[in-house]
C-alpha positions in Angstrom: -19.0 -78.7 -39.4 -19.0 -77.4 -35.8 -15.7 -76.7 -34.0 -16.4 -76.5 -30.3 -14.3 -75.0 -27.4 -11.9 -73.0 -29.6 -9.6 -70.4 -28.2 -9.7 -67.4 -30.5 -7.8 -64.1 -30.2 -10.1 -61.3 -29.2 -12.5 -63.5 -27.3 -12.4 -63.8 -23.5 -14.1 -67.2 -23.5 -13.9 -70.4 -25.6 -16.0 -70.2 -28.7 -17.8 -72.5 -31.1 -17.3 -72.0 -34.8 -19.8 -73.2 -37.4 -18.7 -73.8 -40.9 -21.2 -74.1 -43.8 -19.7 -74.9 -47.2 -16.4 -73.1 -47.4 -17.3 -70.2 -45.1 -17.3 -69.5 -41.4 -21.0 -68.8 -40.8 -21.3 -68.4 -37.0 -19.1 -67.8 -33.9 -20.7 -68.0 -30.4 -20.5 -69.7 -27.1 -22.4 -73.0 -26.7 -23.8 -73.4 -30.2 -26.2 -76.3 -30.6 -25.1 -78.9 -33.2 -27.4 -79.4 -36.2 -28.6 -82.8 -37.2 -25.8 -84.7 -39.0 -23.4 -81.9 -38.5 -19.8 -83.0 -37.9 -18.7 -81.9 -34.4 -15.1 -81.6 -33.4 -14.0 -80.7 -29.9 -11.0 -78.4 -30.0 -10.4 -78.8 -26.2 -9.2 -75.2 -25.9 -6.8 -75.3 -28.8 -5.9 -72.1 -30.6 -8.0 -71.5 -33.7 -6.4 -69.2 -36.3 -6.3 -68.4 -39.9 -4.3 -71.0 -41.8 -0.8 -70.2 -42.9 0.5 -69.2 -46.4 3.9 -69.5 -48.1 4.0 -66.5 -50.4 7.4 -67.3 -52.0 8.7 -70.8 -52.6 10.8 -72.6 -55.2 9.2 -76.0 -55.2 11.1 -77.0 -58.3 14.3 -77.0 -56.3 13.0 -78.4 -53.0 15.1 -81.1 -51.2 18.1 -80.9 -53.6 20.6 -80.0 -50.8 22.1 -83.5 -50.7 22.5 -83.7 -54.5 23.4 -80.2 -55.5 26.1 -78.6 -53.4 26.9 -74.9 -53.1 30.4 -74.7 -51.6 30.7 -70.9 -51.7 27.3 -70.5 -50.0 26.4 -67.3 -51.9 23.7 -66.5 -54.5 25.8 -67.0 -57.6 27.3 -70.2 -56.2 23.7 -71.6 -55.8 22.8 -70.5 -59.3 25.9 -72.0 -60.8 25.4 -75.2 -58.9 21.9 -75.6 -60.3 23.1 -74.9 -63.8 25.8 -77.6 -63.4 23.2 -80.1 -62.2 20.5 -79.4 -64.8 21.1 -82.6 -66.6 20.4 -84.6 -63.5 17.0 -83.2 -62.8 14.0 -84.6 -64.6 10.4 -83.6 -64.8 9.4 -86.7 -62.9 11.9 -86.0 -60.2 10.7 -82.4 -59.8 7.1 -83.6 -59.5 8.1 -86.0 -56.7 10.1 -83.4 -54.7 7.6 -80.6 -55.2 4.6 -82.7 -54.2 6.5 -83.9 -51.1 7.1 -80.3 -50.2 3.5 -79.3 -50.7 2.2 -82.1 -48.5 4.8 -81.2 -45.8 3.6 -77.6 -45.8 0.0 -78.7 -45.7 0.7 -80.7 -42.6 2.1 -77.5 -41.1 -1.1 -75.6 -41.7 -0.4 -74.1 -45.1 -3.4 -73.7 -47.4 -1.8 -71.3 -50.0 1.6 -71.4 -51.7 3.1 -69.2 -54.4 6.0 -71.0 -56.1 8.5 -69.7 -58.6 9.4 -72.0 -61.5 12.7 -71.5 -63.4 11.9 -70.7 -67.1 15.3 -70.4 -68.7 17.2 -71.5 -71.8 18.7 -74.3 -69.7 15.5 -75.9 -68.5 12.9 -74.3 -70.9 9.4 -75.0 -69.5 10.1 -78.3 -67.6 9.6 -76.7 -64.2 6.3 -75.2 -65.2 5.1 -78.5 -66.6 6.1 -80.3 -63.4 4.4 -77.7 -61.1 1.2 -77.7 -63.1 1.0 -81.4 -62.5 1.7 -80.9 -58.8 -1.1 -78.3 -58.7 -3.5 -80.8 -60.3 -2.5 -83.5 -57.8 -2.9 -81.2 -54.7 -5.9 -79.1 -55.9 -8.1 -80.2 -52.9 -5.4 -79.3 -50.4 -4.0 -75.9 -51.2 -4.1 -72.9 -53.5 -1.0 -73.3 -55.5 0.1 -70.3 -57.6 2.9 -70.7 -60.2 5.1 -67.8 -61.1 7.2 -68.2 -64.2 10.7 -67.0 -63.2 12.3 -65.8 -66.5 16.0 -65.9 -67.2 18.0 -62.9 -68.4 18.5 -60.7 -70.4 14.9 -59.5 -70.9 15.1 -56.2 -72.7 15.7 -55.5 -76.4 16.5 -58.0 -79.1 18.7 -60.0 -76.8 15.7 -60.7 -74.5 13.2 -61.8 -77.1 13.6 -65.5 -76.5 13.2 -65.1 -72.7 10.1 -63.0 -73.2 8.7 -65.6 -75.6 9.3 -68.3 -73.0 7.3 -66.1 -70.5 4.4 -66.1 -73.0 4.5 -69.8 -73.4 4.7 -70.4 -69.7 1.5 -68.4 -69.1 -0.2 -70.3 -71.9 0.9 -73.6 -70.3 -0.7 -72.7 -67.0 1.6 -70.4 -65.0 -0.4 -67.7 -63.2 2.1 -65.0 -62.6 5.1 -63.5 -64.4 8.5 -63.2 -62.6 12.1 -62.3 -63.2 15.3 -61.1 -61.7 16.0 -57.6 -62.9 19.0 -57.2 -60.5 20.8 -60.0 -62.3 20.1 -58.5 -65.7 22.7 -56.5 -67.6 20.1 -53.7 -67.8 18.0 -53.8 -64.6 15.8 -50.9 -65.6 15.3 -52.3 -69.1 14.3 -55.6 -67.4 11.7 -53.7 -65.3 10.3 -52.1 -68.4 10.1 -55.4 -70.3 8.4 -57.3 -67.4 5.9 -54.5 -66.8 5.0 -54.4 -70.5 4.8 -58.2 -70.8 2.5 -58.4 -67.7 0.3 -55.8 -69.3 0.2 -57.7 -72.6 -0.6 -61.0 -70.9 -3.0 -59.6 -68.3 -1.2 -61.3 -65.5 0.3 -60.3 -62.2 4.0 -59.7 -61.5 6.2 -61.0 -58.7 9.8 -60.0 -59.2 13.0 -61.0 -57.4 14.1 -57.4 -56.7 17.5 -56.2 -55.4 18.6 -59.5 -53.9 22.0 -58.2 -52.8 23.5 -55.9 -50.2 25.1 -53.4 -52.5 23.8 -50.0 -51.5 24.8 -48.5 -54.8 22.3 -50.7 -56.7 18.6 -50.1 -56.1 16.1 -51.0 -58.8 13.0 -51.0 -56.6 12.3 -47.3 -57.0 12.6 -47.7 -60.8 10.1 -50.5 -60.7 7.6 -48.4 -58.7 8.0 -45.6 -61.2 7.5 -47.9 -64.1 4.3 -49.4 -62.6 2.9 -45.9 -61.9 3.8 -44.4 -65.3 2.5 -47.5 -67.2 -0.8 -47.6 -65.4 -0.5 -51.4 -65.0 -3.7 -52.7 -63.5 -2.4 -56.1 -62.4 -1.0 -56.7 -58.9 2.8 -56.3 -58.5 4.9 -57.9 -55.8 8.6 -57.2 -55.2 10.3 -60.0 -53.3 13.6 -59.7 -51.3 14.3 -56.0 -51.8 17.5 -56.5 -49.7 19.5 -53.5 -50.8 16.7 -51.2 -49.6 17.8 -52.2 -46.1 21.2 -50.8 -46.8 20.0 -47.3 -47.6 19.8 -44.2 -45.4 16.5 -43.8 -43.6 15.6 -40.8 -45.8 16.1 -43.0 -48.9 14.2 -45.8 -47.4 11.2 -43.6 -46.7 11.2 -42.0 -50.1 11.4 -45.3 -51.9 8.8 -46.9 -49.5 6.3 -44.1 -50.1 6.8 -44.5 -53.9 6.3 -48.3 -53.6 3.1 -47.6 -51.6 1.9 -45.2 -54.2 2.5 -47.8 -56.9 0.4 -50.4 -54.9 3.4 -52.8 -54.8 3.5 -55.4 -52.0 6.8 -56.7 -50.6 7.8 -60.2 -49.5 10.7 -60.4 -47.0 12.7 -63.6 -47.1 15.1 -63.8 -44.2 15.6 -67.6 -44.3 17.5 -67.6 -47.5 18.9 -64.1 -47.5 20.5 -64.5 -44.1 22.3 -67.5 -45.5 23.3 -66.1 -48.9 23.9 -62.4 -48.3 26.7 -60.5 -46.4 29.4 -63.2 -46.7 31.9 -60.6 -47.9 31.5 -58.5 -44.7 33.6 -59.8 -41.8 32.4 -57.1 -39.5 29.0 -55.4 -39.1 27.6 -58.1 -41.4 24.4 -57.0 -43.1 21.2 -58.8 -42.1 20.1 -59.6 -45.6 16.7 -58.0 -44.9 14.7 -55.3 -46.5 13.5 -52.1 -44.7 10.5 -53.8 -43.1 9.7 -51.1 -40.6 9.7 -48.1 -43.0 7.9 -50.1 -45.7 5.1 -50.9 -43.2 5.1 -47.3 -41.9 4.5 -46.2 -45.5 1.5 -48.5 -45.9 3.2 -51.2 -47.9 1.9 -54.7 -47.2 4.9 -56.8 -46.1 4.6 -60.6 -46.0 7.3 -63.0 -44.9 8.2 -66.2 -46.7 10.8 -68.9 -46.5 12.0 -68.9 -50.2 14.0 -72.1 -50.5 13.6 -75.5 -48.8 16.7 -77.6 -48.3 18.4 -76.8 -51.6 21.6 -75.0 -52.7 20.1 -71.6 -51.8 19.1 -72.6 -48.3 20.3 -76.0 -46.8 17.7 -76.0 -44.0 14.0 -75.4 -43.5 11.0 -77.4 -42.2 8.3 -76.1 -44.6 6.7 -74.3 -41.7 5.8 -70.6 -42.0 6.0 -70.3 -38.2 9.8 -70.4 -38.7 9.5 -67.4 -41.0 7.3 -65.7 -38.3 10.0 -66.4 -35.7 12.6 -64.8 -38.0 10.3 -61.8 -38.5 10.4 -61.2 -34.8 14.1 -61.7 -34.4 15.4 -59.9 -37.6 12.7 -57.3 -38.3 11.5 -56.6 -34.7 7.9 -57.4 -35.5 5.8 -58.2 -32.4 4.4 -61.8 -32.3 0.9 -60.9 -33.5 2.2 -58.9 -36.5 4.6 -61.7 -37.3 1.9 -64.3 -37.3 -0.2 -62.1 -39.6 2.8 -61.7 -41.9 2.6 -65.4 -42.7 -1.2 -65.7 -42.7 -3.5 -62.8 -43.3 -1.0 -60.4 -44.9 0.6 -63.2 -47.0 -2.9 -64.1 -48.3 -3.5 -60.4 -49.1 -0.2 -60.2 -51.0 -1.1 -63.3 -52.9 -4.5 -61.8 -53.9 -6.5 -64.4 -52.0 -9.8 -64.0 -50.1 -9.9 -63.1 -46.4 -9.7 -66.3 -44.3 -9.8 -67.1 -40.6 -12.1 -67.4 -37.6 -14.5 -64.5 -38.5 -18.0 -64.7 -39.9 -18.1 -64.6 -43.7 -14.4 -65.5 -44.1 -13.1 -68.5 -46.0 -12.8 -71.5 -43.7 -9.1 -71.9 -44.1 -8.2 -72.6 -40.5 -5.8 -74.4 -38.2 -6.1 -75.7 -34.7 -2.8 -75.5 -32.7 -2.1 -76.7 -29.2 -1.0 -73.3 -28.0 -2.4 -70.5 -25.7 -1.5 -67.7 -28.1 0.0 -66.9 -31.5 3.2 -66.0 -29.6 3.4 -69.4 -28.0 2.6 -71.1 -31.3 5.6 -69.2 -33.0 7.9 -69.9 -30.0 7.1 -73.7 -29.8 6.0 -74.5 -33.3 3.8 -77.4 -32.0 2.3 -79.9 -34.5 -0.9 -78.6 -36.1 -3.9 -80.6 -34.7 -6.3 -79.8 -37.5 -6.0 -78.1 -40.9 -9.0 -77.0 -42.9 -8.9 -75.9 -46.5 -12.2 -74.3 -47.7 -14.0 -76.1 -44.9 -12.5 -79.5 -45.6 -10.1 -81.4 -43.4 -6.7 -81.8 -45.1 -4.7 -82.8 -42.1 -5.6 -84.1 -38.6 -3.9 -85.4 -35.5 -7.2 -85.7 -33.7 -8.3 -89.3 -33.1 -12.0 -88.4 -33.3 -11.7 -87.3 -36.9 -9.0 -89.6 -38.3 
């Protein structure tokens, strides 16, 4: 495939981009098309790396009209889901999750990490549903499934939940997850999850400190456990909201420890701005981690949307450019860094290959009718073309429909 007349950041003139197989093989001005090569004229559209959603809950997507959260906080959402558990079937979950994936693909997404509830209430139903969705959308997106274990996790009381984690990985989940901050023993939960990840040889992605209580901070303990255990698998800490409530000296100390442990962080302002801080009538907390100090310490920080029109977040369009916009407004990222946080950095945090308009990179690309990444974030225009591993997965261009 040859993409002609592309606007690419870092190039003064429009460029042509040649794709061979699933890789970008050549970038130059006025490339001559090969015989039988598909040629697409970008007409000056912006060519960038495709987008990634590093933290989703596809098993809950589009439940806002059916499952209500009248209190609007985290526990209200959790209790609402528990009360509605009998109304949610595997078939229903497959339909909603697949609809969400296809919506994200149309918005330029080629990689999604989704959490799947694995609890006493729903057992492995969500994993079963999402494995089916992964099979159905295999040619559109890299879909990673994280088994989100219930609590407690440590000691004899946590044995059944740990066993469910083992079965989830056997069934096809890629990553192990949990919510230590909701556990009766957060540090014990960190220990159990690190040990289980080591046993199973899988990565960890934990819901960490999803609250604004400055007196509770388990992220530092997680970093210490990862370092002391010598865990070789990748570890991600999502949310990390209470880190943002600490003094700057504590933020820097913890951030440096997180960097030393090789832990990546995913900030999730969409949902945390909705759920957190409701008990503070003045100087309401932002529901955001310490993005600036984490980045200063060398911690990769990606941004995600978390929930999509469900009891945890009643809005959302399945478009990571929304998250990039919130990264600018809430974390003070500049537009280029914000775009990277939902594309290149998000892919890095997910353990995926480098993608984008550069020679040798995976041809996961999008064409957007915008003059810059800043303009794309500001206007969120429709994506004209989406490529996944060099194949067209979505197009609004008449010439290739």
